[in-house]
Structures are given as structure tokens and as C-alpha cells.
N, C-alpha and C positions, 0 to 999 in steps of 0.2 A: 587494487580496485576490484573487489569482489562483484561490483555492479555489472561489469562485462559479462561474466560467467551466467549470472542471474538473467541478464537480457538475452543472452544466447539461448538459454533454455526456454524463455518466453516466447522468443521469435520462432524457434523451432516447433513449439507447440502450436502457435497460432498458424503457421504455414501448414502444419499437418491438418489441423481442423479445417482450414480453408479448403485444401485439396480434397479431403473426404467429402466435402459438401459442394464440389465442383464450383468454387468461387471464381469470379473474374477478377475481384479486387477485394482488399480489407480496407473498409472505411474508417472504422474506429475500434480501438482497444481500450477497454477501461480496466485499469489495474489498481487494486487496493493494496496500500502500502501500510504496514503496521508503524505506528509511531515508535516501537521498541525494536523494529526489524534491522536496525544499523544499516539502513539503505538511504543513501543520499538521492532524493528525487532529482536533482538537476543532473547527477552523473548518469543514473539509470535511464532518463530521458534521452540524454545525448546517445548513449549506447543504443537503445532501441531504435532511434531514428537512423542512426548509422547502419545498423545491421538489417533495417528493414529496406533500405535502398537496394535496388537490383534484385527485388523478390516481388511476390504477389502482393506484399505489405508495403510496398513503395508508396509514399504520400499519405500513408493512414495518419489519422489523428489519434494521438495518445491522450487519454484522460486518467490523471493521477488522483486518487481519492484516499484520504487519510482514513487510517482504521485505529480508532482510539481504544486503549486497553480498558477493560472492566476493573473496578477496584472494589475490595472488600476489606472490611475491618474485623478484628476479633470480637468487636462489640455486637457484630451482626449486620452492621449498616453495609450496603453494596449500592454501586451505581456505575455508570459509564464515566470515564474521566472526562469526556467532553462536556458533560454537564458542569463540572467544577472549574473549568479553565477559561470560561467565557471572557472574563476581564484580565487574564494574564497575557502578557506578551513573551512568556518564558517556554510555551509548549513546544518549541522546536528544539529545546534542550532536553535530551533523553533523561538526564538526572531530575528534571522537574517531576516525572511521573513516579518517581521512587520517593519523593519527599512530601506527597500529598497529605496533609492531615485530615482526619475523619471529622466531618462537620458536627458529629454527634458526641464523640468522646475526646477527640484531639489526639489520638494516637495516629502515628503513621500507617496509611493503608497499604495493602499489598496488591500488586497489579495482577491481572489474569488476562492472558492473551496480548494482543497488540504487537505479536511479532510475525504477523502473517505477511506473505506477499501472494497475492492472489489475482489471477485473471478473472475478473468480474464478468465481463461480456466482451464479445467479439461481434462486431457488425460487417457482415460481408455483402458483396454484390454478386448475384448470380446471373 
């Protein structure tokens, strides 16, 4: 479960930022998780909540946001994959993003990005 080590790094970074800013509490942390990052949102949320207890981040609200990969085709077509999956119920399956056909030529498109794990914002109380 590599989510634990990822969560440790996130919490350490958040606490460091909070301390540098003389925060009394951390209210919210928004984390972007790439759909191709091999990170289970439920597991990392559990780890984050557990690690935040007994720290300045205790009781913080965690907001997890999906980061969808961009797609491009050899024919020149490109888009964000979120545009193409609106009607699909398979987008939680990582293989789905590796099998998306180009709407222009029908070839399988190549993914760019979507492997991110990013602290997008930290809301602190001073």
C-alpha cells in the first residue's frame, strides 16, 4: 500500500507549510490525483485522515480532485480525456484511458500526463 508513504509526504509538507505561516489549524487540503497515478482515493484518504490526527492538521477536510490525462492522436487530434468520457461508467478503470479511440480517425490515442499527485491548495487558520 504505497498510499501510506504518499500520505506521509503530503502531511509532512502540509504541516511544514502551516508552521511556516504560523497557522493555528489547517481547515482544508485539496489534492489532485491523476487518473493514471495508481493511487486509490479511498486508501489515501484513510491514510491522510489517520496521519493528520494529533497534529495541526487534525480535523481538516480533505478534498480529492480527479486529474484527467490529455490525449493525442498521430492524426493531430488532441483533447482532455474528461471530454470523451462523459457517458462512460468505466473511467475508474485505468485501462479505459489506454483504449480511447480518436473521434477523428479511429486510432487509439496516446495519453499525456494524468499521473500527478499534487497538493492544489491548503487552507489554514491564522
